[in-house]
A tleap script that builds the chain and sets N, CA, C and O, in Angstrom:
source leaprc.protein.ff14SB
mol = sequence {
  NMET PRO GLU ARG VAL LEU ARG ALA GLU ILE
  GLU ALA GLU CYS ALA VAL ARG GLU VAL HIE
  ARG TYR ARG GLY PRO LEU CYS ASP ASP ASP
  ARG ALA ASP ARG GLU TYR ALA LEU SER HIE
  LEU ALA ARG ALA ASN LYS ILE LEU ALA ALA
  HIE HIE PRO GLN LEU VAL ILE GLY ALA ARG
  ARG GLY CHIE
}
set mol.1.N position { 1.250 -14.800 -14.287 }
set mol.1.CA position { 1.759 -13.602 -13.656 }
set mol.1.C position { 2.981 -14.000 -12.819 }
set mol.1.O position { 2.940 -14.996 -12.097 }
set mol.2.N position { 4.048 -13.236 -12.914 }
set mol.2.CA position { 5.258 -13.553 -12.148 }
set mol.2.C position { 5.019 -13.503 -10.635 }
set mol.2.O position { 4.177 -12.753 -10.141 }
set mol.3.N position { 5.777 -14.315 -9.932 }
set mol.3.CA position { 5.616 -14.405 -8.476 }
set mol.3.C position { 5.855 -13.054 -7.790 }
set mol.3.O position { 5.147 -12.712 -6.843 }
set mol.4.N position { 6.836 -12.292 -8.255 }
set mol.4.CA position { 7.125 -10.997 -7.623 }
set mol.4.C position { 5.964 -10.026 -7.767 }
set mol.4.O position { 5.757 -9.174 -6.903 }
set mol.5.N position { 5.207 -10.147 -8.851 }
set mol.5.CA position { 4.037 -9.292 -9.052 }
set mol.5.C position { 2.913 -9.719 -8.107 }
set mol.5.O position { 2.239 -8.874 -7.518 }
set mol.6.N position { 2.715 -11.005 -7.965 }
set mol.6.CA position { 1.708 -11.502 -7.032 }
set mol.6.C position { 2.059 -11.108 -5.595 }
set mol.6.O position { 1.186 -10.711 -4.823 }
set mol.7.N position { 3.330 -11.220 -5.245 }
set mol.7.CA position { 3.783 -10.831 -3.912 }
set mol.7.C position { 3.563 -9.330 -3.689 }
set mol.7.O position { 3.160 -8.912 -2.604 }
set mol.8.N position { 3.829 -8.531 -4.719 }
set mol.8.CA position { 3.631 -7.080 -4.620 }
set mol.8.C position { 2.153 -6.744 -4.443 }
set mol.8.O position { 1.810 -5.812 -3.716 }
set mol.9.N position { 1.282 -7.497 -5.103 }
set mol.9.CA position { -0.153 -7.255 -4.955 }
set mol.9.C position { -0.607 -7.542 -3.520 }
set mol.9.O position { -1.396 -6.786 -2.952 }
set mol.10.N position { -0.116 -8.612 -2.953 }
set mol.10.CA position { -0.451 -8.952 -1.567 }
set mol.10.C position { 0.090 -7.887 -0.619 }
set mol.10.O position { -0.612 -7.456 0.295 }
set mol.11.N position { 1.324 -7.463 -0.830 }
set mol.11.CA position { 1.918 -6.423 0.014 }
set mol.11.C position { 1.140 -5.112 -0.091 }
set mol.11.O position { 0.953 -4.418 0.908 }
set mol.12.N position { 0.691 -4.776 -1.286 }
set mol.12.CA position { -0.082 -3.546 -1.480 }
set mol.12.C position { -1.406 -3.621 -0.738 }
set mol.12.O position { -1.806 -2.660 -0.081 }
set mol.13.N position { -2.079 -4.743 -0.835 }
set mol.13.CA position { -3.363 -4.910 -0.133 }
set mol.13.C position { -3.168 -4.808 1.384 }
set mol.13.O position { -3.972 -4.181 2.073 }
set mol.14.N position { -2.114 -5.416 1.895 }
set mol.14.CA position { -1.831 -5.336 3.335 }
set mol.14.C position { -1.504 -3.908 3.743 }
set mol.14.O position { -1.935 -3.450 4.801 }
set mol.15.N position { -0.754 -3.211 2.921 }
set mol.15.CA position { -0.399 -1.821 3.226 }
set mol.15.C position { -1.647 -0.938 3.250 }
set mol.15.O position { -1.756 -0.051 4.097 }
set mol.16.N position { -2.577 -1.168 2.343 }
set mol.16.CA position { -3.823 -0.388 2.327 }
set mol.16.C position { -4.596 -0.624 3.617 }
set mol.16.O position { -5.095 0.325 4.221 }
set mol.17.N position { -4.699 -1.868 4.042 }
set mol.17.CA position { -5.393 -2.164 5.303 }
set mol.17.C position { -4.712 -1.459 6.473 }
set mol.17.O position { -5.381 -0.934 7.362 }
set mol.18.N position { -3.381 -1.451 6.469 }
set mol.18.CA position { -2.631 -0.803 7.535 }
set mol.18.C position { -2.870 0.714 7.519 }
set mol.18.O position { -3.045 1.325 8.573 }
set mol.19.N position { -2.876 1.305 6.351 }
set mol.19.CA position { -3.123 2.750 6.232 }
set mol.19.C position { -4.493 3.094 6.798 }
set mol.19.O position { -4.649 4.120 7.460 }
set mol.20.N position { -5.483 2.253 6.545 }
set mol.20.CA position { -6.851 2.516 6.999 }
set mol.20.C position { -7.013 2.377 8.509 }
set mol.20.O position { -8.013 2.831 9.064 }
set mol.21.N position { -6.051 1.760 9.178 }
set mol.21.CA position { -6.121 1.644 10.639 }
set mol.21.C position { -5.920 2.993 11.314 }
set mol.21.O position { -6.367 3.203 12.442 }
set mol.22.N position { -5.251 3.900 10.625 }
set mol.22.CA position { -4.908 5.195 11.212 }
set mol.22.C position { -5.806 6.280 10.639 }
set mol.22.O position { -5.648 6.688 9.489 }
set mol.23.N position { -6.745 6.740 11.446 }
set mol.23.CA position { -7.704 7.772 11.039 }
set mol.23.C position { -7.753 8.860 12.098 }
set mol.23.O position { -7.333 8.668 13.239 }
set mol.24.N position { -8.269 9.985 11.694 }
set mol.24.CA position { -8.470 11.074 12.639 }
set mol.24.C position { -7.162 11.708 13.061 }
set mol.24.O position { -6.132 11.517 12.415 }
set mol.25.N position { -7.203 12.456 14.137 }
set mol.25.CA position { -5.970 13.076 14.636 }
set mol.25.C position { -4.970 11.993 15.049 }
set mol.25.O position { -5.302 11.076 15.801 }
set mol.26.N position { -3.767 12.114 14.555 }
set mol.26.CA position { -2.759 11.091 14.814 }
set mol.26.C position { -1.633 11.642 15.669 }
set mol.26.O position { -1.193 12.777 15.487 }
set mol.27.N position { -1.176 10.826 16.602 }
set mol.27.CA position { 0.026 11.195 17.359 }
set mol.27.C position { 1.231 10.962 16.439 }
set mol.27.O position { 1.092 10.401 15.353 }
set mol.28.N position { 2.378 11.386 16.874 }
set mol.28.CA position { 3.579 11.266 16.045 }
set mol.28.C position { 3.894 9.819 15.680 }
set mol.28.O position { 4.273 9.534 14.544 }
set mol.29.N position { 3.739 8.904 16.635 }
set mol.29.CA position { 4.019 7.492 16.359 }
set mol.29.C position { 3.054 6.921 15.324 }
set mol.29.O position { 3.470 6.209 14.410 }
set mol.30.N position { 1.762 7.233 15.466 }
set mol.30.CA position { 0.770 6.746 14.499 }
set mol.30.C position { 1.015 7.333 13.119 }
set mol.30.O position { 0.873 6.644 12.109 }
set mol.31.N position { 1.383 8.602 13.080 }
set mol.31.CA position { 1.660 9.246 11.801 }
set mol.31.C position { 2.861 8.570 11.129 }
set mol.31.O position { 2.854 8.352 9.918 }
set mol.32.N position { 3.878 8.243 11.909 }
set mol.32.CA position { 5.055 7.553 11.374 }
set mol.32.C position { 4.688 6.161 10.865 }
set mol.32.O position { 5.163 5.743 9.809 }
set mol.33.N position { 3.847 5.441 11.606 }
set mol.33.CA position { 3.409 4.110 11.169 }
set mol.33.C position { 2.603 4.193 9.875 }
set mol.33.O position { 2.746 3.348 8.992 }
set mol.34.N position { 1.762 5.210 9.769 }
set mol.34.CA position { 0.957 5.389 8.552 }
set mol.34.C position { 1.862 5.700 7.356 }
set mol.34.O position { 1.657 5.168 6.265 }
set mol.35.N position { 2.848 6.549 7.561 }
set mol.35.CA position { 3.791 6.877 6.491 }
set mol.35.C position { 4.602 5.649 6.077 }
set mol.35.O position { 4.908 5.465 4.899 }
set mol.36.N position { 4.943 4.818 7.050 }
set mol.36.CA position { 5.667 3.581 6.761 }
set mol.36.C position { 4.816 2.663 5.878 }
set mol.36.O position { 5.312 2.084 4.912 }
set mol.37.N position { 3.531 2.538 6.220 }
set mol.37.CA position { 2.620 1.716 5.413 }
set mol.37.C position { 2.466 2.310 4.013 }
set mol.37.O position { 2.417 1.570 3.030 }
set mol.38.N position { 2.390 3.630 3.917 }
set mol.38.CA position { 2.281 4.269 2.601 }
set mol.38.C position { 3.535 4.026 1.764 }
set mol.38.O position { 3.445 3.881 0.545 }
set mol.39.N position { 4.690 3.980 2.400 }
set mol.39.CA position { 5.914 3.712 1.646 }
set mol.39.C position { 5.931 2.272 1.123 }
set mol.39.O position { 6.417 2.015 0.022 }
set mol.40.N position { 5.403 1.341 1.911 }
set mol.40.CA position { 5.286 -0.043 1.441 }
set mol.40.C position { 4.324 -0.119 0.262 }
set mol.40.O position { 4.573 -0.838 -0.706 }
set mol.41.N position { 3.241 0.614 0.346 }
set mol.41.CA position { 2.274 0.647 -0.755 }
set mol.41.C position { 2.938 1.208 -2.017 }
set mol.41.O position { 2.761 0.659 -3.105 }
set mol.42.N position { 3.686 2.277 -1.879 }
set mol.42.CA position { 4.353 2.881 -3.035 }
set mol.42.C position { 5.359 1.917 -3.671 }
set mol.42.O position { 5.449 1.805 -4.894 }
set mol.43.N position { 6.106 1.227 -2.815 }
set mol.43.CA position { 7.090 0.261 -3.318 }
set mol.43.C position { 6.402 -0.880 -4.075 }
set mol.43.O position { 6.854 -1.279 -5.148 }
set mol.44.N position { 5.320 -1.396 -3.515 }
set mol.44.CA position { 4.587 -2.478 -4.168 }
set mol.44.C position { 3.962 -1.979 -5.474 }
set mol.44.O position { 3.970 -2.692 -6.477 }
set mol.45.N position { 3.426 -0.768 -5.462 }
set mol.45.CA position { 2.808 -0.216 -6.662 }
set mol.45.C position { 3.815 -0.002 -7.783 }
set mol.45.O position { 3.464 -0.088 -8.959 }
set mol.46.N position { 5.043 0.270 -7.431 }
set mol.46.CA position { 6.087 0.441 -8.440 }
set mol.46.C position { 6.276 -0.862 -9.223 }
set mol.46.O position { 6.427 -0.845 -10.445 }
set mol.47.N position { 6.265 -1.971 -8.518 }
set mol.47.CA position { 6.394 -3.279 -9.162 }
set mol.47.C position { 5.150 -3.583 -9.990 }
set mol.47.O position { 5.248 -4.058 -11.121 }
set mol.48.N position { 3.969 -3.303 -9.410 }
set mol.48.CA position { 2.721 -3.574 -10.125 }
set mol.48.C position { 2.616 -2.734 -11.394 }
set mol.48.O position { 2.210 -3.242 -12.439 }
set mol.49.N position { 2.975 -1.469 -11.314 }
set mol.49.CA position { 2.890 -0.580 -12.469 }
set mol.49.C position { 3.857 -1.009 -13.573 }
set mol.49.O position { 3.546 -0.875 -14.757 }
set mol.50.N position { 5.011 -1.518 -13.196 }
set mol.50.CA position { 5.974 -1.983 -14.191 }
set mol.50.C position { 5.420 -3.178 -14.957 }
set mol.50.O position { 5.703 -3.349 -16.143 }
set mol.51.N position { 4.632 -4.001 -14.277 }
set mol.51.CA position { 4.035 -5.165 -14.941 }
set mol.51.C position { 2.831 -4.748 -15.780 }
set mol.51.O position { 2.713 -5.138 -16.941 }
set mol.52.N position { 1.941 -3.957 -15.190 }
set mol.52.CA position { 0.769 -3.447 -15.912 }
set mol.52.C position { 0.190 -2.276 -15.118 }
set mol.52.O position { -0.159 -2.441 -13.949 }
set mol.53.N position { 0.083 -1.104 -15.730 }
set mol.53.CA position { -0.375 0.096 -15.015 }
set mol.53.C position { -1.741 -0.032 -14.332 }
set mol.53.O position { -1.998 0.661 -13.347 }
set mol.54.N position { -2.602 -0.887 -14.825 }
set mol.54.CA position { -3.928 -1.022 -14.219 }
set mol.54.C position { -3.917 -1.835 -12.931 }
set mol.54.O position { -4.948 -1.942 -12.267 }
set mol.55.N position { -2.791 -2.401 -12.571 }
set mol.55.CA position { -2.692 -3.175 -11.329 }
set mol.55.C position { -2.418 -2.308 -10.114 }
set mol.55.O position { -2.509 -2.786 -8.984 }
set mol.56.N position { -2.087 -1.049 -10.324 }
set mol.56.CA position { -1.759 -0.149 -9.217 }
set mol.56.C position { -2.946 -0.054 -8.259 }
set mol.56.O position { -4.094 0.073 -8.685 }
set mol.57.N position { -2.653 -0.116 -6.966 }
set mol.57.CA position { -3.667 -0.101 -5.911 }
set mol.57.C position { -3.576 1.213 -5.151 }
set mol.57.O position { -2.519 1.562 -4.624 }
set mol.58.N position { -4.683 1.940 -5.095 }
set mol.58.CA position { -4.702 3.219 -4.396 }
set mol.58.C position { -4.930 3.028 -2.905 }
set mol.58.O position { -5.478 2.016 -2.471 }
set mol.59.N position { -4.504 4.008 -2.135 }
set mol.59.CA position { -4.667 3.944 -0.679 }
set mol.59.C position { -6.136 4.029 -0.278 }
set mol.59.O position { -6.473 3.676 0.852 }
set mol.60.N position { -7.007 4.479 -1.148 }
set mol.60.CA position { -8.423 4.616 -0.821 }
set mol.60.C position { -9.230 3.383 -1.226 }
set mol.60.O position { -10.457 3.400 -1.129 }
set mol.61.N position { -8.589 2.347 -1.663 }
set mol.61.CA position { -9.296 1.128 -2.080 }
set mol.61.C position { -10.157 0.610 -0.916 }
set mol.61.O position { -9.728 0.621 0.238 }
set mol.62.N position { -11.339 0.170 -1.226 }
set mol.62.CA position { -12.221 -0.363 -0.207 }
set mol.62.C position { -13.219 0.662 0.304 }
set mol.62.O position { -14.079 0.327 1.119 }
set mol.63.N position { -13.125 1.902 -0.156 }
set mol.63.CA position { -14.088 2.935 0.249 }
set mol.63.C position { -15.204 3.034 -0.744 }
set mol.63.O position { -16.111 3.848 -0.574 }
savepdb mol mol.pdb
quit
């Protein structure tokens, strides 16, 4: 597996953990941080999907 794909998988897993830190009613700053983590997840998933569609990691992983 190419290094960029492995790096994207790690980034996606970290982004999912970050997204899960923000639950319940969120203040504006927390909402912005959650959206930032979701954008990192989307970027990493774009790389993963290009390599193989089954590598895509959902934000609900771990539930």
